NUVEX-27870 format. One line per field, with one value per residue (C-alpha): residue number from 1; residue in one letter; x, y, z. Coordinates in pm, whole numbers, m for minus. Each point is the difference from the previous one (the first is absolute). Layout:
BEGIN
num [NUM/...]
residu [a/...]
u [X/...]
v [Y/...]
w [Z/...]
***
This chain:
BEGIN
num [1/2/3/4/5/6/7/8/9/10/11/12/13/14/15/16/17/18/19/20/21/22/23/24/25/26/27/28/29/30/31/32/33/34/35/36/37/38/39/40/41/42/43/44/45/46/47/48/49/50/51/52/53/54/55/56/57/58/59/60/61/62/63/64/65/66/67/68/69/70/71/72/73/74/75/76/77/78/79/80/81/82/83/84/85/86/87/88/89/90/91/92/93/94/95/96/97/98/99/100/101/102/103/104/105/106/107/108/109/110/111/112/113/114/115/116/117/118/119/120/121/122/123/124/125/126/127/128/129/130/131/132/133/134/135/136/137/138/139/140/141/142/143/144/145/146/147/148/149/150/151/152/153/154/155/156/157/158/159/160/161/162/163/164/165/166/167/168/169/170/171/172/173/174/175/176/177/178/179/180/181/182/183/184/185/186/187/188/189/190/191/192/193/194/195/196/197/198/199/200/201/202/203/204/205/206/207/208/209/210/211/212/213/214/215/216/217/218/219/220/221/222/223/224/225/226/227/228/229/230/231/232/233/234/235/236/237/238/239/240/241/242/243/244/245/246/247/248/249/250/251/252/253/254/255/256/257/258/259/260/261/262/263/264/265/266/267/268/269/270/271/272/273/274/275/276/277/278/279/280/281/282/283/284/285/286/287/288/289/290/291/292/293/294/295/296/297/298/299/300/301/302/303/304/305/306/307/308/309/310/311/312/313/314/315/316/317/318/319/320/321/322/323/324/325/326/327/328/329/330/331/332/333/334/335/336/337/338/339/340/341/342/343/344/345/346/347/348/349/350/351/352/353/354/355/356/357/358/359/360/361/362/363/364/365/366/367/368/369/370/371/372/373/374/375/376/377/378/379/380/381/382/383/384/385/386/387/388/389/390/391/392/393/394/395/396/397/398/399/400/401/402/403/404/405/406/407/408/409/410/411/412/413/414/415/416/417/418/419/420/421/422/423/424/425/426/427/428/429/430/431/432/433/434/435/436/437/438/439/440/441/442/443/444/445/446/447/448/449/450/451/452/453/454/455/456/457/458/459/460/461/462/463/464/465/466/467/468/469/470/471/472/473/474/475/476/477/478/479/480/481/482/483/484/485/486/487/488/489/490/491/492/493/494/495/496/497/498/499/500/501/502/503/504/505/506/507/508/509/510/511/512/513/514/515/516/517/518/519/520/521/522/523/524/525/526/527/528/529/530/531/532/533/534/535/536/537/538/539/540/541/542/543/544/545/546/547/548/549/550/551/552/553/554/555/556/557/558/559/560/561/562/563/564/565/566]
residu [m/f/r/v/p/t/a/y/r/n/y/r/r/f/i/y/t/v/v/d/p/g/r/r/t/k/e/i/g/e/p/g/v/p/a/p/n/e/t/r/q/e/q/e/n/k/r/l/k/k/q/l/r/y/l/k/q/e/n/a/a/f/s/k/a/r/a/t/e/i/k/e/s/l/r/k/a/q/e/l/d/l/a/f/l/l/d/a/t/n/s/m/k/t/s/f/k/m/v/k/s/a/i/s/e/m/a/e/g/i/s/l/a/y/p/a/c/k/l/r/f/a/l/a/i/q/l/e/w/g/v/d/e/a/e/d/v/f/t/g/l/e/k/a/a/e/l/d/w/q/a/p/n/r/i/l/v/h/i/g/d/a/p/c/h/g/f/e/f/h/h/h/g/g/g/l/t/d/n/y/s/g/g/d/k/y/g/r/n/i/e/t/i/i/r/r/l/q/t/d/c/r/i/t/r/y/f/f/c/h/i/d/t/y/t/q/k/m/i/q/e/f/k/r/v/a/e/k/d/d/w/l/e/e/w/n/i/d/d/l/s/e/v/p/q/k/i/i/a/a/c/r/e/s/i/s/i/t/i/s/a/s/l/p/g/k/t/a/q/r/i/h/r/e/e/e/v/d/e/n/i/p/n/w/n/s/v/k/i/q/k/g/v/e/y/v/h/r/p/s/s/s/l/t/e/l/l/e/t/i/k/g/a/c/p/l/e/l/l/t/s/a/q/s/d/l/q/v/q/i/a/c/s/p/f/n/g/e/g/s/i/r/y/p/y/y/a/m/f/r/g/r/d/r/g/h/p/g/r/v/e/v/v/k/r/f/r/t/e/l/t/k/s/e/k/s/q/h/s/k/e/r/y/l/q/q/m/e/v/q/t/v/a/r/q/l/a/k/n/f/n/s/r/i/s/q/l/d/p/f/w/s/e/k/i/k/f/t/k/i/t/l/l/e/t/e/g/k/f/y/t/k/e/k/l/l/l/g/a/w/a/r/y/s/n/n/v/q/y/v/n/r/t/h/n/e/a/t/l/q/a/f/s/h/w/t/y/h/v/t/n/g/l/l/l/v/t/d/l/q/g/v/k/l/p/n/e/n/v/p/g/e/d/v/f/w/l/t/d/p/a/i/h/t/s/d/a/n/i/l/r/f/t/n/t/n/f/g/d/g/g/c/k/l/f/l/q/n/h/q/c/n/d/v/c/d/l/l/e/l/p/r/e/v/l/v/k/p/r/v/p/k/r/l/l/s/r/r/p/s/s/k/i/r/r/a]
u [13144/m125/m58/m156/298/34/m45/m357/m60/106/m272/m277/97/88/m375/m159/132/54/m312/m218/m273/194/314/m143/m186/210/162/349/222/257/336/280/99/m280/m214/56/m358/35/m50/203/m309/m36/385/m69/m300/187/311/m272/m189/361/91/m341/19/339/m115/m282/232/173/m315/m92/335/m42/m340/96/314/m278/m257/293/89/m350/m41/336/m99/m329/168/226/m257/m212/255/m77/183/m233/134/m200/112/m129/115/m10/m172/m309/m233/75/m51/m311/141/312/m249/m194/314/105/m339/m78/309/m197/m286/215/211/m329/m147/276/40/m344/66/363/58/367/82/322/m82/240/m100/211/m88/210/m41/62/73/83/m15/m97/m306/m87/m256/214/173/353/m192/350/143/m286/36/377/m78/m242/280/240/m248/157/m252/18/m382/m71/m287/88/m293/85/m337/99/m288/40/m180/275/202/399/192/m4/m274/9/m133/m282/m233/183/m224/m226/m14/286/372/325/312/185/m208/273/37/174/226/292/m32/m177/m203/m327/131/293/m228/m282/264/198/m368/m64/347/179/m256/m248/m313/m270/m285/5/m310/m84/m295/m139/m142/m38/41/327/224/m197/273/301/m150/m59/351/103/m206/172/318/m83/m120/m178/m355/m71/287/m148/m390/m122/m299/m209/m104/m289/m30/307/m169/m8/417/32/m240/160/352/m135/m147/332/220/m211/m14/391/11/m242/233/342/m168/m110/339/213/m133/197/m197/m83/68/10/387/71/98/m234/39/m313/m248/m164/m399/m299/m305/m192/m116/212/m130/m18/47/351/79/192/m192/159/m64/m41/m55/m197/42/m258/2/m250/m274/9/m271/2/136/122/183/150/148/114/188/149/89/169/232/m151/m67/m369/m33/46/m252/68/m324/m250/42/239/148/m20/71/117/91/193/51/350/m15/m174/m297/77/382/m128/29/356/5/m174/m112/m337/m87/m296/m31/m248/m110/m123/m104/100/m213/208/m296/m152/m38/185/m3/235/150/317/336/313/322/271/206/366/255/317/218/m132/m13/m324/m24/9/m282/m199/9/m314/0/m16/m289/m200/69/m162/m289/5/m78/m295/m150/9/m155/m294/m46/m54/m238/m203/m32/m43/m275/m163/37/m126/m325/m61/m17/m195/m154/m39/336/71/373/217/364/151/357/39/72/366/216/354/60/304/77/278/244/m148/m239/m274/m259/m376/m289/m377/46/m162/m143/m124/129/340/35/270/m167/285/356/222/121/m269/m149/m359/m169/m189/m193/m116/6/m220/m110/m72/381/141/m195/90/380/m105/m227/300/219/m278/m121/347/70/287/166/m101/m89/m87/55/105/m373/m31/m216/m347/m324/m284/m377/m81/m142/m178/m141/m180/151/282/325/337/355/187/391/322/346/m14/260/m21/175/29/130/423/13/m146/148/226/m362/m216/260/252/m299/m73/102/m71/m136/120/m206/m319/108/16/m380/m135/149/m146/m330/m341/m257/m342/m317/70/254/m285/m238/312/35/355/163/151/260/180/118/343/m105/269/165/112/375/5/376/m119/m254/222/348/176/133/275/345/120/m246/102/m202/93]
v [9277/m235/m357/m269/m159/m388/m6/140/m236/m303/148/m29/m335/m85/109/m210/m305/104/175/m322/m131/m314/148/202/m267/m10/283/24/60/282/m60/m165/m320/m282/m90/m373/m156/248/m168/63/156/249/91/43/222/213/59/120/197/201/12/157/255/116/9/195/252/3/52/337/116/m54/184/275/41/m53/264/241/m42/35/376/84/m50/182/291/23/m71/321/268/242/273/250/266/266/189/332/276/357/161/265/m277/m233/185/m168/m364/123/133/m353/m198/198/22/m363/m161/m59/m117/m288/m76/m74/m212/m196/m59/m92/m320/m57/163/m121/177/191/285/256/284/206/259/53/372/40/354/159/342/37/122/m304/m255/m312/m82/m155/m304/m196/228/m55/m378/m5/195/m295/m236/168/m62/m247/m260/m277/m176/m317/211/314/187/302/235/246/270/230/156/36/m225/m38/160/m161/m71/m359/65/211/66/236/286/m78/341/m51/212/m167/166/m285/m240/m201/m134/38/295/m197/m293/m226/m307/m146/m347/71/174/m243/m261/181/17/m371/m159/235/176/m315/198/m220/183/306/222/266/288/137/342/21/m188/195/m277/m312/m83/63/m277/m241/44/m54/m315/m111/14/m141/m270/m167/71/30/229/315/104/280/206/231/259/236/75/25/m99/m328/m58/m70/m312/m124/14/m150/m296/m32/26/m265/m264/66/m99/m287/m184/62/m148/m310/m40/71/m240/m317/m294/154/m183/283/4/m376/m212/m304/m259/80/m265/15/74/m181/139/m289/m310/m298/m307/m234/m307/94/104/m242/m141/26/m131/238/42/312/165/260/181/m112/304/181/m62/362/325/22/m353/114/329/m184/m248/334/139/m331/m10/m348/m111/m67/m400/m178/m270/m231/3/m252/m74/m283/m100/400/2/311/166/348/200/51/350/295/148/345/166/315/m104/114/m296/m298/m169/m154/m316/m156/m360/m302/m186/m348/m291/m353/m36/126/57/212/380/176/345/264/205/216/m119/297/m55/262/153/m108/279/m39/95/m304/m348/m133/m246/273/205/m288/m161/m131/248/306/m149/m73/390/107/m254/151/318/m51/m278/289/272/m254/m27/351/62/m247/161/351/m150/m119/289/222/m219/48/360/8/m342/178/92/m95/m76/m234/m62/m366/m85/m314/m340/m28/m361/m142/m231/m245/m186/m136/180/344/212/211/212/m106/183/93/139/348/125/349/382/m21/311/68/219/84/m104/m62/341/262/m28/31/m84/354/m166/m314/191/m261/70/m333/m102/325/m43/m373/90/279/m268/m259/244/75/m344/m147/304/119/m367/m25/168/m144/197/m31/m104/m135/m221/9/113/m230/m79/m246/m282/m147/348/244/347/m102/94/m167/127/m293/52/m153/88/250/155/8/261/m101/188/10/m326/m220/168/m286/m193/19/14/296/244/46/324/1/309/232/m189/55/370/58/m130/180/347/m58/m175/198/m95/m119/m79/m385/109/182/m301/m199/274/m6/293/274/63/m318/196/177/395/147/312/297/57/372/25/m55/247/280/m125/173/m212/m228/165/m302/45/339/265/44]
w [18486/283/m45/202/191/24/370/m106/m229/214/237/m205/m101/360/141/m268/183/344/85/m63/248/m8/132/275/209/277/205/m66/305/25/m213/150/125/m117/293/78/m123/m326/m326/m315/m157/295/m36/m323/31/237/m230/m286/255/83/m400/m20/241/m116/m362/116/166/m349/m186/201/m52/m355/6/140/m252/m288/153/41/m372/m99/189/m146/m359/85/166/m308/m271/157/m59/m283/m168/m186/m216/m208/m300/m146/m157/120/m220/38/m141/228/341/55/m14/228/262/m21/69/277/165/m48/142/340/m163/m207/289/218/m310/m51/430/14/m187/79/365/36/m311/m22/m252/m147/m238/m241/m233/m350/m184/m349/m108/m346/m107/m359/m230/m124/144/m27/350/75/136/m23/270/233/m55/98/294/114/m63/216/294/270/m69/273/58/m165/m138/m215/m166/m191/m82/m290/m78/m330/m245/m260/m185/m18/m280/m314/m299/108/313/m124/m308/m241/m73/259/138/261/m49/47/m15/m17/m262/m106/339/360/10/203/m221/237/m108/183/m61/254/232/13/51/296/158/m34/51/233/209/m19/5/39/m177/m179/m59/m224/52/m335/90/m375/m327/m82/195/m164/m280/268/212/m313/m75/375/27/m321/151/328/m174/318/m31/398/94/m143/49/m145/164/m202/313/m55/384/188/313/m157/1/371/6/m274/123/319/m171/m199/310/167/m318/m6/380/m55/m273/184/283/m178/m206/317/279/46/m137/m318/m309/m289/m20/38/m319/m46/m228/m259/m159/m283/53/m165/85/m181/222/m135/m189/312/m210/m67/338/257/283/341/323/290/380/137/303/157/327/271/35/341/210/93/m58/324/m61/m314/173/294/m240/m177/307/125/m323/m37/m361/m101/m14/m328/m102/m309/m223/35/m380/m76/m344/m103/m366/m145/m358/23/m298/m141/4/249/m163/119/79/179/376/167/206/m160/m313/m21/m190/m141/156/m53/313/m41/223/m40/m317/m312/m146/228/m133/297/67/m62/273/16/184/66/0/129/m281/m1/65/m188/294/245/3/m122/295/268/m205/m24/350/100/319/m264/m151/352/90/m331/68/381/m109/m202/255/293/m275/m74/345/86/m305/101/352/m156/m242/308/217/m287/m60/366/m53/m295/m103/m383/m42/m363/m17/124/m1/m64/m7/m201/184/m28/27/m52/m275/m28/m320/m79/186/m51/222/m137/170/m137/4/m227/m337/24/m370/m41/17/196/237/234/276/228/68/283/30/m46/m367/m44/m310/m49/m284/194/327/169/356/117/m65/137/319/28/8/288/194/m3/155/270/89/30/254/m242/m35/m398/m265/m368/m306/m346/m94/m384/m162/m165/89/m89/34/295/m194/332/98/m231/21/186/m137/116/m33/m42/92/22/78/274/219/380/174/409/314/1/223/m291/m280/m112/m54/m330/m227/m92/m125/370/111/361/151/m262/m235/222/47/m359/m58/296/m74/m320/30/m20/203/m222/97/39/300/137/m4/151/247/m23/193/m206/312/m126/m310/52/26/m231/111/m189/101/63/m113/m353/1/140/m157/m260/m257/127/m8/m189/m304/m104/m138/m386]
***
């Protein structure tokens, strides 16, 4: 796992002090022997400039390493093993033909979403001679378990119209004949077989297609043994032509989940110190008053200035808030524990007057990982980086609103990111922003998830627009927040957003926290983005999008020899 190196952290701290207008007022001569009239300050500036050049070279090397690691993670996460299990009886001929004829369709459908997908197919067949209707399903599952499963995504699709032997798997007296009604003729049990599929083969998902109702009880028993509710999913099939599209959707979902879990910077598997959550606003009379200092980024005069700052690897200018004698009360417990990176706390901000009613806002603090020192996790620099992400997204949203209003003065939706500042109080750092009240929604994440229930065209177009207007330098994603009526403009709605992620070109991949996945993150968004009417209004070129191609070798290739036919 790639970790941001000490040299890069030093570089970030360094440029916050070296790249300063006051330190660049004089031309610095060539390094070497000091000039006769060179002052001590000029000599120091030369030394700092030399050190900065060295750190920039190291930064470039670490950026390359980070980008390489992300691309390798993406490549690996898009490998997929897809196996089908059917019984070779006359009643299943139609299903067998469907699978054989739809392999090309399924390969194409998966590859349209994931052009880099390395896909391997296999077909396991169960066959039992007899006059009864129950089938030797256990043998078929064992054949599936014997396949050479290798990919991170391992999907088994089981199509059947008859249950396995044993009355516990079908309704006794329901019109189905079973010569081994007491159970499996070889004494095998489903617990051992399911455990083998889950633990030894590490099959990601198991899908069962019901052709009729005879298999319902069998799958309920399989689910009971599997324990994991989402591991085994059943489909009731009325028309076999529906199956390929269901499989395509299932494979895409599996790859998406694997990508989200495997990319460097994800916190799902990290162990954090859990804090007790209290959703209620505290009684402020019982909360300690603290004195604090607030920092804010100077707004860029234009988008061009902002982009030049980012291209030059310079930090945004930091200002101390005009408000002095800041008094704040911070709740002892966070009001929400769902965030994977930070905890949010209610905070009351007051002026000098203790009797002032004050205002309730939100301060956020990073979760503390148990395996790292608390000091390194709560450094001022880390909070500044988090603050920088939202500041840049906020500037882009303002430009987006301005542009869309020029094209359509009656456009009824606006995008706003809450203003974010850095709060320092009693040796601790927090980010501070407006308290958002309303129905919270996550509209997208920083991989490729899009909320289909709240698939807001304006937000999807905004992400696409950020990539286009910055010429591929930035792409703002991971959009979440609330949609509220604009109190100042009747009939207009505002998306109030917070905690975005920004993907950049690989040259800037170490900026904007570890949720920045560089060109790989941009590509994931673009290859799955569907342009809408808002994109058309903004005249976003569709040719920007990655045109996925279907690898021909997947369409004509037989199942890999490494995945054996059963």
